[in-house]
ChimeraX commands (.cxc) that place a marker at each C-alpha (Angstrom):
marker #1 position -94.99,-18.71,-210.84 radius 0.5
marker #1 position -98.01,-18.33,-213.10 radius 0.5
marker #1 position -99.18,-14.93,-214.40 radius 0.5
marker #1 position -102.55,-14.83,-216.13 radius 0.5
marker #1 position -103.82,-11.76,-218.00 radius 0.5
marker #1 position -107.45,-11.26,-218.97 radius 0.5
marker #1 position -107.83,-10.78,-222.71 radius 0.5
marker #1 position -111.60,-10.39,-222.69 radius 0.5
marker #1 position -113.22,-7.45,-224.47 radius 0.5
marker #1 position -113.33,-5.04,-221.50 radius 0.5
marker #1 position -109.70,-5.64,-220.54 radius 0.5
marker #1 position -108.66,-5.58,-224.20 radius 0.5
marker #1 position -110.10,-2.08,-224.52 radius 0.5
marker #1 position -108.18,-1.05,-221.39 radius 0.5
marker #1 position -104.85,-2.28,-222.82 radius 0.5
marker #1 position -104.45,-5.98,-222.07 radius 0.5
marker #1 position -102.50,-6.51,-225.30 radius 0.5
marker #1 position -99.92,-3.91,-224.25 radius 0.5
marker #1 position -99.78,-5.42,-220.75 radius 0.5
marker #1 position -99.09,-8.88,-222.22 radius 0.5
marker #1 position -96.40,-7.53,-224.57 radius 0.5
marker #1 position -94.67,-5.65,-221.75 radius 0.5
marker #1 position -94.80,-8.70,-219.47 radius 0.5
marker #1 position -93.30,-10.87,-222.23 radius 0.5
marker #1 position -90.49,-8.34,-222.62 radius 0.5
marker #1 position -89.86,-8.03,-218.86 radius 0.5
marker #1 position -89.83,-11.80,-218.34 radius 0.5
marker #1 position -87.26,-12.12,-221.14 radius 0.5
marker #1 position -85.15,-9.14,-219.98 radius 0.5
marker #1 position -84.97,-10.53,-216.44 radius 0.5
marker #1 position -84.18,-14.07,-217.65 radius 0.5
marker #1 position -87.23,-15.45,-215.88 radius 0.5
marker #1 position -88.57,-17.57,-218.74 radius 0.5
marker #1 position -87.85,-20.78,-216.83 radius 0.5
marker #1 position -89.51,-19.50,-213.63 radius 0.5
marker #1 position -92.54,-17.54,-214.88 radius 0.5
marker #1 position -95.39,-18.88,-216.99 radius 0.5
marker #1 position -97.45,-16.21,-218.77 radius 0.5
marker #1 position -100.94,-17.07,-219.97 radius 0.5
marker #1 position -104.17,-15.48,-221.05 radius 0.5
marker #1 position -107.77,-16.06,-220.09 radius 0.5
marker #1 position -111.15,-14.59,-220.83 radius 0.5
marker #1 position -113.30,-12.68,-218.34 radius 0.5
marker #1 position -112.29,-12.88,-214.68 radius 0.5
marker #1 position -115.53,-11.19,-213.63 radius 0.5
marker #1 position -113.96,-7.93,-212.45 radius 0.5
marker #1 position -114.36,-5.90,-215.62 radius 0.5
marker #1 position -114.52,-2.52,-213.87 radius 0.5
marker #1 position -111.06,-3.18,-212.37 radius 0.5
marker #1 position -109.31,-4.27,-215.60 radius 0.5
marker #1 position -106.77,-4.99,-216.93 radius 0.5
marker #1 position -107.21,-8.01,-214.66 radius 0.5
marker #1 position -104.05,-9.96,-213.85 radius 0.5
marker #1 position -103.44,-12.82,-211.43 radius 0.5
marker #1 position -100.13,-14.00,-210.03 radius 0.5
marker #1 position -100.55,-17.48,-208.59 radius 0.5
marker #1 position -104.29,-16.74,-208.20 radius 0.5
marker #1 position -103.73,-13.38,-206.39 radius 0.5
marker #1 position -105.69,-10.64,-208.20 radius 0.5
marker #1 position -104.21,-7.34,-209.41 radius 0.5
marker #1 position -105.47,-4.47,-211.53 radius 0.5
marker #1 position -102.75,-3.41,-213.97 radius 0.5
marker #1 position -102.57,-0.78,-216.71 radius 0.5
marker #1 position -100.00,-0.40,-219.48 radius 0.5
marker #1 position -98.55,2.46,-217.39 radius 0.5
marker #1 position -98.14,0.39,-214.21 radius 0.5
marker #1 position -96.77,-2.87,-215.64 radius 0.5
marker #1 position -93.14,-2.10,-214.74 radius 0.5
marker #1 position -93.90,-1.33,-211.10 radius 0.5
marker #1 position -96.29,-4.30,-210.86 radius 0.5
marker #1 position -93.67,-6.65,-212.34 radius 0.5
marker #1 position -90.91,-5.48,-210.01 radius 0.5
marker #1 position -93.03,-5.69,-206.85 radius 0.5
marker #1 position -95.10,-8.80,-207.55 radius 0.5
marker #1 position -92.88,-10.90,-209.76 radius 0.5
marker #1 position -89.16,-10.08,-209.47 radius 0.5
marker #1 position -89.24,-9.68,-205.69 radius 0.5
marker #1 position -91.17,-12.94,-205.23 radius 0.5
marker #1 position -89.41,-15.30,-207.65 radius 0.5
marker link #1:1,2 radius 0.2
marker link #1:2,3 radius 0.2
marker link #1:3,4 radius 0.2
marker link #1:4,5 radius 0.2
marker link #1:5,6 radius 0.2
marker link #1:6,7 radius 0.2
marker link #1:7,8 radius 0.2
marker link #1:8,9 radius 0.2
marker link #1:9,10 radius 0.2
marker link #1:10,11 radius 0.2
marker link #1:11,12 radius 0.2
marker link #1:12,13 radius 0.2
marker link #1:13,14 radius 0.2
marker link #1:14,15 radius 0.2
marker link #1:15,16 radius 0.2
marker link #1:16,17 radius 0.2
marker link #1:17,18 radius 0.2
marker link #1:18,19 radius 0.2
marker link #1:19,20 radius 0.2
marker link #1:20,21 radius 0.2
marker link #1:21,22 radius 0.2
marker link #1:22,23 radius 0.2
marker link #1:23,24 radius 0.2
marker link #1:24,25 radius 0.2
marker link #1:25,26 radius 0.2
marker link #1:26,27 radius 0.2
marker link #1:27,28 radius 0.2
marker link #1:28,29 radius 0.2
marker link #1:29,30 radius 0.2
marker link #1:30,31 radius 0.2
marker link #1:31,32 radius 0.2
marker link #1:32,33 radius 0.2
marker link #1:33,34 radius 0.2
marker link #1:34,35 radius 0.2
marker link #1:35,36 radius 0.2
marker link #1:36,37 radius 0.2
marker link #1:37,38 radius 0.2
marker link #1:38,39 radius 0.2
marker link #1:39,40 radius 0.2
marker link #1:40,41 radius 0.2
marker link #1:41,42 radius 0.2
marker link #1:42,43 radius 0.2
marker link #1:43,44 radius 0.2
marker link #1:44,45 radius 0.2
marker link #1:45,46 radius 0.2
marker link #1:46,47 radius 0.2
marker link #1:47,48 radius 0.2
marker link #1:48,49 radius 0.2
marker link #1:49,50 radius 0.2
marker link #1:50,51 radius 0.2
marker link #1:51,52 radius 0.2
marker link #1:52,53 radius 0.2
marker link #1:53,54 radius 0.2
marker link #1:54,55 radius 0.2
marker link #1:55,56 radius 0.2
marker link #1:56,57 radius 0.2
marker link #1:57,58 radius 0.2
marker link #1:58,59 radius 0.2
marker link #1:59,60 radius 0.2
marker link #1:60,61 radius 0.2
marker link #1:61,62 radius 0.2
marker link #1:62,63 radius 0.2
marker link #1:63,64 radius 0.2
marker link #1:64,65 radius 0.2
marker link #1:65,66 radius 0.2
marker link #1:66,67 radius 0.2
marker link #1:67,68 radius 0.2
marker link #1:68,69 radius 0.2
marker link #1:69,70 radius 0.2
marker link #1:70,71 radius 0.2
marker link #1:71,72 radius 0.2
marker link #1:72,73 radius 0.2
marker link #1:73,74 radius 0.2
marker link #1:74,75 radius 0.2
marker link #1:75,76 radius 0.2
marker link #1:76,77 radius 0.2
marker link #1:77,78 radius 0.2
marker link #1:78,79 radius 0.2
view
């Protein structure tokens, strides 16, 4: 499974750094390091919807406040 987080300027302002840090923590806490690849990219072209995140090319809008719920529903339940 590949998770990509936009780290472009618009998403950065909306908290992409915190989203990345929380995802790193959650991947480690759930022992998914061998099953989940976390990466960053620049603009995904949906700046109004940021922080932009894709899971295997499926688009999601995530905030630092919704990372836990997003991770449980779209990562843990699908690994």
